[in-house]
Each structure stands twice: as structure tokens, then as C-alpha cells.
MARDREN-732672 format. One record per residue (C-alpha): residue number from 1; residue in three letters; x, y, z. Coordinates in Angstrom, 2 decimals, padded with zeros to 5 digits. Layout:
BEGIN
num	residuo	X	Y	Z
NUM	ALA	X	Y	Z
...
***
This chain:
BEGIN
num	residuo	X	Y	Z
1	MET	097.26	-046.06	003.37
2	PHE	094.19	-048.52	003.56
3	LEU	092.76	-046.41	006.84
4	SER	092.95	-043.20	004.79
5	GLN	091.07	-044.82	001.87
6	SER	088.41	-046.05	004.41
7	LEU	088.00	-042.66	005.86
8	LYS	087.29	-041.02	002.62
9	ASP	084.87	-043.61	001.72
10	THR	083.15	-043.23	004.98
11	LYS	082.93	-038.81	004.46
12	ARG	081.74	-039.49	000.98
13	ARG	078.87	-041.99	002.31
14	TRP	078.39	-039.25	005.08
15	PHE	078.62	-036.35	002.95
16	LYS	075.79	-038.22	000.60
17	ALA	073.50	-039.10	003.61
18	ALA	073.83	-034.65	005.01
19	ARG	072.99	-034.24	000.80
20	LEU	070.38	-036.41	000.96
21	ILE	068.58	-035.66	004.41
22	SER	068.99	-031.70	003.31
23	VAL	067.15	-032.91	000.22
24	LEU	064.54	-034.55	002.33
25	ARG	064.05	-031.59	004.59
26	ARG	063.50	-029.39	001.86
27	LEU	061.00	-031.53	000.02
28	ASN	059.48	-031.78	003.32
29	ASN	059.19	-028.35	004.15
30	ALA	057.43	-028.15	000.30
31	ILE	055.16	-030.72	001.04
32	VAL	053.77	-028.92	004.10
33	VAL	053.63	-025.90	002.64
34	LEU	051.59	-027.52	-000.31
35	LEU	049.53	-029.45	002.18
36	ILE	048.87	-026.07	004.28
37	VAL	048.03	-024.16	000.88
38	LEU	045.54	-027.37	-000.50
39	GLN	044.23	-026.84	003.55
40	LEU	043.52	-023.65	003.00
41	ALA	042.42	-023.84	-000.45
42	ALA	039.65	-026.34	000.77
43	TRP	038.64	-023.91	003.82
44	TYR	038.12	-020.80	001.45
45	PRO	034.79	-020.96	000.26
46	ALA	033.70	-022.03	003.91
47	LEU	035.44	-019.05	005.34
48	SER	034.28	-016.82	002.68
49	ILE	030.90	-017.75	003.11
50	ALA	030.93	-017.36	006.74
51	ARG	032.40	-013.76	006.57
52	GLN	029.65	-012.88	003.91
53	ALA	026.92	-014.40	006.20
54	TRP	028.32	-012.13	009.22
55	LYS	028.47	-009.12	006.75
56	ASN	024.71	-009.98	005.78
57	SER	023.94	-010.30	009.43
58	VAL	025.23	-006.96	010.38
59	THR	023.59	-004.91	007.53
60	LEU	020.08	-006.62	008.24
61	GLU	020.63	-005.76	011.90
62	LYS	021.62	-002.29	010.73
63	LYS	018.44	-002.28	008.46
64	ALA	016.57	-003.64	011.51
65	HIS	017.42	-001.07	013.34
66	ARG	016.90	001.51	011.01
67	ASP	012.82	000.75	010.46
68	TRP	012.38	000.25	014.01
69	LEU	013.49	004.09	014.41
70	GLN	011.41	004.65	011.64
71	ILE	008.37	002.87	012.61
72	GLN	008.73	004.52	015.93
73	GLN	008.86	007.88	014.57
74	GLN	005.67	007.15	012.09
75	ASP	003.94	006.02	014.87
76	GLU	004.27	008.98	016.93
77	ALA	003.68	011.21	013.58
78	LEU	000.22	009.29	013.35
79	GLU	-000.75	010.13	016.97
80	HIS	-000.16	013.74	016.63
81	ALA	-001.09	014.21	013.05
82	VAL	-002.33	017.67	012.06
83	PHE	-004.11	018.50	009.13
84	ASP	-004.28	022.30	009.22
85	ALA	-006.50	022.54	005.74
86	ALA	-008.83	019.76	006.62
87	PRO	-010.46	021.09	010.40
88	TRP	-013.31	018.62	009.47
89	LEU	-011.23	015.64	009.14
90	HIS	-011.03	013.43	012.28
91	HIS	-008.72	010.33	013.10
92	ARG	-007.55	008.48	015.72
93	ILE	-005.10	005.21	016.45
94	GLU	-007.44	002.24	015.81
95	SER	-005.64	-000.66	016.85
96	THR	-001.92	-001.04	018.27
97	GLN	000.63	-004.06	018.71
98	ALA	003.40	-004.12	021.78
99	GLY	002.80	-000.41	021.45
100	ILE	002.97	000.28	018.11
101	ALA	-000.25	001.63	015.74
102	THR	-001.24	-001.32	013.35
103	HIS	-004.75	000.54	011.95
104	TRP	-005.01	003.97	011.99
105	LEU	-008.83	005.54	010.91
106	VAL	-010.19	008.62	009.34
107	GLU	-013.16	010.20	009.08
108	GLY	-015.10	013.24	007.93
109	THR	-017.34	014.89	005.77
110	ALA	-015.79	017.41	002.74
111	PRO	-016.34	017.81	-001.03
112	LEU	-014.55	015.25	-003.11
113	LEU	-011.37	017.30	-003.80
114	ALA	-010.94	018.09	-000.11
115	TRP	-011.15	015.00	000.71
116	GLN	-008.44	014.35	-002.82
117	THR	-006.17	016.99	-001.46
118	VAL	-005.88	015.33	002.11
119	LEU	-005.52	011.76	001.04
120	GLU	-002.31	012.87	-001.39
121	ASP	-001.11	014.69	001.95
122	VAL	-001.66	011.20	003.94
123	GLN	000.13	009.13	001.37
124	THR	003.31	011.41	001.06
125	ARG	003.42	011.71	005.04
126	PHE	002.49	007.86	005.67
127	ALA	003.13	004.42	004.77
128	LEU	-000.68	003.08	004.69
129	THR	-002.91	000.52	002.52
130	VAL	-006.50	001.05	002.99
131	SER	-007.90	-001.82	005.16
132	SER	-011.61	-000.89	004.94
133	VAL	-013.26	001.42	003.36
134	SER	-017.26	003.24	003.61
135	TRP	-018.25	006.24	000.97
136	ARG	-021.34	008.11	001.07
137	ARG	-022.90	011.08	-000.78
138	GLU	-024.69	013.48	000.61
139	GLU	-027.85	015.63	-000.86
140	ASP	-025.46	018.76	-000.55
141	GLY	-022.78	017.48	-002.81
142	ASN	-020.47	016.43	-000.28
143	TRP	-019.05	012.93	000.88
144	GLN	-018.76	011.52	003.95
145	ALA	-016.13	008.89	004.38
146	ARG	-014.65	006.67	007.21
147	LEU	-011.25	004.93	006.12
148	VAL	-009.35	002.30	008.32
149	PHE	-005.74	001.85	007.22
150	HIS	-003.29	-000.40	007.66
151	VAL	000.13	000.96	008.87
152	LEU	003.15	-000.09	006.81
153	THR	006.93	-000.35	007.53
154	PRO	007.73	003.54	006.10
155	ALA	009.51	002.75	002.63
156	PRO	010.99	005.32	000.02
157	ASN	009.16	005.52	-003.49
158	ARG	005.78	004.25	-002.47
159	GLU	003.29	003.94	-005.11
160	TYR	000.61	006.67	-004.98
161	ARG	-003.00	005.00	-004.60
162	ASP	-005.97	007.06	-005.35
163	TRP	-008.12	006.28	-002.30
164	VAL	-011.80	008.54	-003.86
165	PRO	-014.39	006.72	-005.01
166	VAL	-015.04	007.95	-008.25
167	ARG	-012.80	010.18	-010.58
168	LEU	-012.69	013.49	-009.75
169	HIS	-014.43	015.62	-012.22
170	VAL	-013.59	019.11	-012.58
171	GLU	-015.34	020.76	-015.43
172	ARG	-015.76	024.44	-016.56
173	PHE	-019.60	025.09	-016.81
174	VAL	-020.02	025.82	-020.60
175	LYS	-023.14	028.17	-020.86
176	ASP	-024.77	026.72	-024.35
177	ASP	-024.57	023.15	-022.60
178	TRP	-027.13	023.71	-020.02
179	GLN	-031.15	024.66	-019.73
180	LEU	-033.55	024.45	-017.35
181	LEU	-036.72	024.06	-019.07
182	SER	-038.94	023.24	-016.41
183	THR	-039.76	022.79	-012.50
184	MET	-042.75	020.93	-010.86
185	GLN	-043.42	020.24	-007.55
186	ALA	-044.74	017.13	-006.11
187	GLU	-045.60	015.77	-002.22
188	GLY	-043.62	018.71	-001.05
189	THR	-040.39	017.51	-003.34
190	THR	-039.46	020.19	-005.97
191	SER	-038.29	018.82	-009.15
192	ALA	-036.63	020.51	-012.87
193	LEU	-036.18	019.25	-015.67
194	LEU	-032.48	019.94	-017.45
195	LEU	-031.11	019.73	-020.29
196	TYR	-027.50	019.50	-021.09
197	LYS	-025.91	018.20	-023.99
198	LYS	-028.93	017.25	-025.32
199	GLN	-029.73	014.88	-022.71
200	ARG	-032.73	015.65	-020.43
201	TYR	-032.83	014.95	-016.73
202	TRP	-035.44	015.15	-013.75
203	VAL	-033.35	016.30	-010.84
204	GLN	-034.07	017.21	-007.23
205	VAL	-031.98	018.05	-004.18
206	GLY	-029.42	015.66	-003.86
207	SER	-029.17	014.27	-007.86
208	TRP	-025.92	013.55	-009.45
209	LEU	-025.04	014.07	-012.60
210	PRO	-021.34	012.32	-012.93
211	GLU	-021.00	013.42	-016.60
212	ALA	-020.81	017.43	-015.65
213	GLY	-019.40	015.84	-012.10
214	LEU	-022.58	018.01	-010.41
215	THR	-024.33	017.63	-007.41
216	VAL	-027.60	018.92	-007.31
217	SER	-027.97	020.81	-004.05
218	ARG	-031.06	022.95	-004.03
219	VAL	-034.09	023.23	-006.59
220	SER	-036.82	025.91	-006.09
221	PHE	-039.03	027.48	-008.91
222	ASP	-036.21	030.21	-009.58
223	ASP	-033.26	028.33	-010.12
224	VAL	-031.18	024.94	-009.91
225	VAL	-028.00	025.22	-008.02
226	PHE	-025.34	022.77	-008.60
227	MET	-022.24	021.38	-006.30
228	GLY	-019.12	020.51	-008.11
229	ASP	-016.48	017.75	-007.24
230	ASP	-014.20	020.54	-006.24
231	GLY	-016.79	022.31	-003.85
232	THR	-017.80	025.18	-006.37
233	GLN	-021.43	026.22	-006.56
234	ARG	-022.78	027.52	-010.00
235	ALA	-026.99	028.22	-009.95
236	LEU	-029.15	028.18	-013.46
237	SER	-031.70	030.42	-013.54
238	VAL	-035.46	029.34	-014.75
239	ARG	-035.83	032.88	-016.10
240	GLU	-032.76	031.66	-018.49
241	ILE	-032.35	029.83	-021.84
242	GLY	-029.34	028.15	-021.96
243	GLY	-027.69	030.55	-019.41
244	LEU	-025.73	029.94	-015.85
245	LEU	-025.79	032.49	-013.23
246	ASP	-022.65	032.18	-010.96
***
């Protein structure tokens, strides 16, 4: 009987030990899981940053590839650009780097309105900024210009730039604003005395009247011929008082 009781006590002790081992095992598993969770929580910011950096790198690589294709396309377009409405315009690649244009030159002589039109066309087709510019107004009212542009990477929604030297002045002739009062010749040069909006002006070929947007292209004893900024010509006759002849 004593042996039987001893066996029972031993079994109870083993049973308690087994339960304790089971509890410790479950607790150990929970601790391991907790440690893993804590480790992942510690690693997550670094993993997230690394993942975002990788995504940014892929995005930048795609953008660089797209920009390079656009640069190549623009380079080809600059070299072979055709301006059907401006046969007077000449252009060429001024400098390159790694086979790609870095500076582009345009030059020619034309009325200011024609320049404004072609430069607006240039801005819609190419990404450029002015590097150097030279404008000279000719006696006939045309403008001789030489513009060198720095070639930029093509980008949408580019800001418009006004590259003409003066504000384009296109104003309808008003008959009563003008009078050709007299003409005279001295040392082979013919001059005329004009009255424009109650202001007197002595003019000769090449004189510019910025208030009216006009250049004097011819002076004779019979009339004075003007060229407007838009390239149109008008004649003011000495035989008329306050009159214009088209």
C-alpha cells in the first residue's frame, strides 16, 4: 500500500512537471514570436525607406530615359528645322556636347511682326533660353537680328518669353493725326517736317517714330513713306493737309 501511494505521488509530480514544461514551452514560443515581431517593427522603417529609395531610383531612371529621348528628338528637330513662313530666317547648331546641341543660332532681317511670329513658333517647338542677342533696325524699317539660344531639356508648360527688342506697336492710321508740312533737301539728304498729334518731327530715311510704331522708309518732295512694325507701308502726301494715301 505504501508503494502504491508512492507511485501515485510520483505520477502527480511527473504530471505537474509535464504541465510546467508545456507551459514553459508555450511561453517560450510566445516570447520567440514577440521577439520576431519586435525585430520586424525595428526593421520596418529601414525596410520602408529602402523600398521607397528603390522606387524613387526606378522613377528617376525612367525619367532620365524619357528626358534623353526628348533631348535627342529636339536635337534632330533643331538641326533640320524648317520655317516655311520665314524664308529669310537662317539657323544652325552653334555648339554641341557629346553630340547634342547646346547652343542654337538664328539670324535674319525682317519686319518686327515677322520676327515676333517666327520667335513665337520657335518657343512652341523648342525649349530654349536666350544666351546672347543683337538687334539692329535698318533704314527701311526692317530689323536685323542675331540670337544665340541655350538649348534646354524639353519640358511641358514652358513660360513664354518676349524676345523682340521693343513692344510691337500696330496702330491704325488716323487721318486727322497727320500732316506733312514741308520738305527740304540739304547736302543730298531730303528731310520732311511732320505734324503728328500736335507734335512736330523732322524726319529723314531711317527715322523712327516709336509713338506711332513707324519707320520712315522714303522721303521725297512729294510724299513720305512709312513702314509699320507689322511690315505694312503707308504714304503721306505733301499735297494733302492731314491726309494719308495708302
